C-alpha positions as CSV (number, residue, x, y, z in Angstrom):
1,M,-76.6,47.0,11.4
2,T,-74.3,49.6,12.4
3,E,-70.8,48.2,12.6
4,H,-69.2,49.2,15.9
5,H,-65.0,50.2,15.1
6,Q,-63.3,50.5,18.8
7,P,-59.8,52.6,17.6
8,Y,-56.4,50.9,18.9
9,P,-55.9,51.8,22.4
10,A,-52.8,55.0,22.3
11,V,-49.4,53.3,22.0
12,R,-46.8,55.1,23.9
13,A,-43.2,54.1,24.7
14,V,-42.5,51.8,27.6
15,D,-38.6,51.0,28.6
16,V,-38.0,47.3,29.8
17,H,-35.2,46.9,31.9
18,Q,-34.4,43.2,32.1
19,P,-32.2,42.7,36.0
20,T,-29.0,40.4,35.1
21,P,-30.2,37.3,37.1
22,L,-26.9,35.9,39.3
23,A,-25.2,32.9,38.1
24,P,-25.4,30.5,41.0
25,A,-22.6,29.4,43.3
26,V,-22.4,25.9,42.1
27,P,-22.9,23.9,39.8
28,Y,-23.5,20.8,41.8
29,A,-25.1,20.3,45.0
30,A,-22.1,20.3,47.3
31,P,-22.3,20.1,51.4
32,L,-23.0,23.0,52.9
33,V,-19.3,23.9,55.2
34,P,-19.7,26.8,57.3
35,V,-16.5,28.6,57.0
36,Q,-15.4,32.2,57.9
37,P,-14.2,34.7,55.0
38,G,-11.4,35.5,55.5
39,T,-12.9,39.4,54.1
40,V,-15.8,40.9,54.3
41,P,-18.3,40.6,50.9
42,A,-18.9,44.1,49.4
43,V,-22.2,44.4,49.3
44,A,-24.1,45.0,46.5
45,S,-27.2,46.8,45.2
46,V,-29.7,47.0,42.3
47,V,-32.4,49.7,41.6
48,L,-35.2,47.6,39.3
49,P,-37.0,50.0,37.2
50,D,-40.5,50.5,39.6
51,G,-37.7,52.3,42.4
52,R,-37.6,49.6,44.6
53,V,-34.0,48.6,45.3
54,V,-32.6,45.1,45.9
55,T,-29.5,44.4,48.1
56,G,-27.3,41.2,48.4
57,Y,-24.0,40.2,48.1
58,T,-22.0,40.1,44.9
59,V,-21.2,36.5,44.0
60,A,-17.9,35.6,41.6
61,P,-18.5,35.0,38.1
62,M,-18.0,31.2,37.5
63,Q,-15.4,30.1,35.6
64,P,-15.3,28.0,32.6
65,E,-13.1,25.0,32.4
66,P,-9.9,25.2,31.3
67,V,-10.3,23.6,27.9
68,A,-8.3,19.9,27.5
69,A,-4.9,21.1,25.7
70,K,-4.1,19.5,22.3
71,P,-2.1,16.7,21.7
72,A,1.3,17.8,19.1
73,V,-0.2,15.8,17.1
74,S,-3.5,14.8,15.0
75,R,-5.1,11.4,15.9
76,T,-6.0,11.1,12.6
77,A,-2.1,11.6,11.7
78,V,-1.5,9.0,13.8
79,N,-4.0,6.4,12.6
80,V,-2.7,6.6,9.2
81,A,1.0,6.1,10.5
82,L,0.5,2.9,12.2
83,G,-1.6,2.3,9.0
84,G,1.3,3.0,6.5
85,V,3.5,0.8,9.8
86,G,0.8,-2.1,9.0
87,F,0.9,-2.6,5.3
88,L,4.2,-2.3,5.5
89,A,4.8,-6.1,7.5
90,V,1.6,-6.8,5.1
91,C,4.3,-6.1,2.3
92,G,7.0,-8.2,3.5
93,G,4.9,-11.1,4.7
94,L,4.0,-11.0,1.4
95,L,7.5,-11.1,-0.3
96,M,8.7,-13.5,2.6
97,L,5.8,-16.4,1.5
98,T,6.6,-15.6,-2.2
99,A,10.1,-16.7,-2.0
100,F,8.7,-19.8,0.2
101,V,6.4,-20.7,-3.0
102,T,9.2,-20.0,-4.9
103,A,11.9,-22.1,-3.2
104,L,9.0,-25.1,-2.6
105,A,8.3,-24.9,-6.3
106,A,12.1,-26.0,-7.2
107,L,12.0,-27.9,-4.4
108,V,9.6,-30.1,-6.6
109,T,11.3,-29.7,-9.4
110,Q,14.6,-30.8,-7.9
111,L,13.1,-34.3,-6.4
112,I,10.7,-35.3,-9.8
113,T,14.3,-34.6,-11.4
114,L,16.3,-36.7,-8.6
115,A,13.0,-39.6,-8.8
116,A,13.3,-39.4,-12.5
117,V,17.1,-39.8,-13.3
118,V,17.1,-43.0,-10.2
119,F,13.6,-44.8,-11.9
120,G,15.6,-44.5,-16.1
121,G,19.2,-46.1,-14.0
122,W,17.1,-48.5,-11.9
123,I,15.2,-49.4,-15.9
124,A,18.8,-49.4,-17.3
125,V,20.3,-51.3,-14.9
126,Q,17.5,-53.9,-15.4
127,V,17.6,-53.8,-19.2
128,L,21.2,-53.8,-19.9
129,G,22.5,-55.9,-16.8
130,S,24.8,-59.1,-17.0
131,N,23.2,-62.5,-16.5
132,R,24.8,-63.1,-13.2
133,H,21.8,-64.6,-11.6
134,G,20.8,-66.9,-14.2
135,A,17.2,-65.9,-14.0
136,G,17.4,-64.5,-17.9
137,T,17.0,-66.3,-21.4
138,T,19.4,-66.7,-23.8
139,V,18.0,-66.2,-27.3
140,N,20.6,-67.1,-29.8
141,I,19.6,-65.2,-33.5
142,R,20.9,-67.1,-36.5
143,K,20.7,-66.0,-39.8
144,A,17.2,-66.9,-41.7
145,V,16.6,-66.8,-44.9
146,I,12.7,-67.1,-46.9
147,K,12.5,-67.9,-50.1
148,R,9.3,-68.4,-51.9
149,N,7.3,-68.1,-48.6
150,K,9.4,-70.5,-46.9
151,F,11.3,-70.6,-43.8
152,Y,14.6,-71.8,-43.5
153,G,16.6,-71.8,-40.3
């Protein structure tokens, strides 16, 4: 078997010229309105690498949209500040709640003390009160003598 080797073709230097594409005049479909130009636009000619000449009107490059101006204060700083204000408001509310609970506890303590004084006074009046109404029982206690397990009274 004989193998036939084919030599690679000779490498030649090739200059590749890429023409610059023209940017579209309008990025969106707008209605065409015929307008007379104020001046006659300049005609440009481009010579392609193969010798052909392309002639046409130049198109002004599109200007990019202006970048929106950043606010003087960042949104993060504003959010942190608002969070701090909210936290302070909550802390103030918690302080007021603590004061309210303390006052309520003091009121309950005073009411219990008042009830004890009033109820104790009522009991004292019932026990130590005079027998003006005639509802009480009188008990006379005499000196009694107990001798040899016998009561003499």
